Structures are given as structure tokens and as C-alpha cells.
C-alpha positions, 0 to 999 in steps of 0.5 A: 884730232880724236874727241874725248869726254872729260869730267873736271872737278876742281878742289881749291886747296885749303888756305888759298887766298881769294885773290889767288882763286880769282886770278886763276879763274880769270886766267882759266877763262882766257885759256879756255877761249884760246883752246876753243879757238884752236879746236881743242875745246869743243863743248863745255857744260856745268851740271845744274847745282854742281861744281864740276864741268863736263866737256868734249875736248880734242887732241891727237891722243890722251897724252897730248890731251893731258900734257899740252891741252888740259895741262895748260889750264891755270886751275889744272893743279887743282883738278881731277880729270876723268878722261873717256876717249870717244868714237863715232856711233853709226846712229849719231844724228849729228853725223848725217 
């Protein structure tokens, strides 16, 4: 699988009830755990004081990432995603 740096920004539509937001957020946590267990979600961070997520995700290609991985997130319809394909760097200390 290839790795991708993904920035996700979630914007809750005006008029959405808190029950709906809470339901989707709970389902999002469950789905993220499932994607981590299958190796699609490698790491996930939230910058301090910000309402966005930055993560390292894995998929065969960007099409699979968007359609079969990110597209399965319960909050996906409310998200904007910036996807950057990654490749190994020869000086990466993690590859040693």
C-alpha cells in the first residue's frame, strides 16, 4: 500500500442537530479503529487549538483512498480533504 498525508477539515452543516453530530462522531471513532486495524489508518493528529486532523493513511492508490477508505467515514460528507501522496526519503531515520 502507498502512504498519503491527508488533512481533513470537518464543517458541520448549519441546522444539524447535536444528536446527529454526536451519533456521527461516535460512529467515526468506531470506523477509524476499524481502518487502523486493517492498516489503512497509520497515524492521526489534531493540531493544538485547531479543528482539523492530519494523518498518514494507506491505500493502493488515491482512488481507493478516497472511495473505499476515507469515503467510508461517517463524517466524510461534511469533510474537505487535502491528499498528498508520499514516498520514502533516503534520509528518513525511520527506514533504518
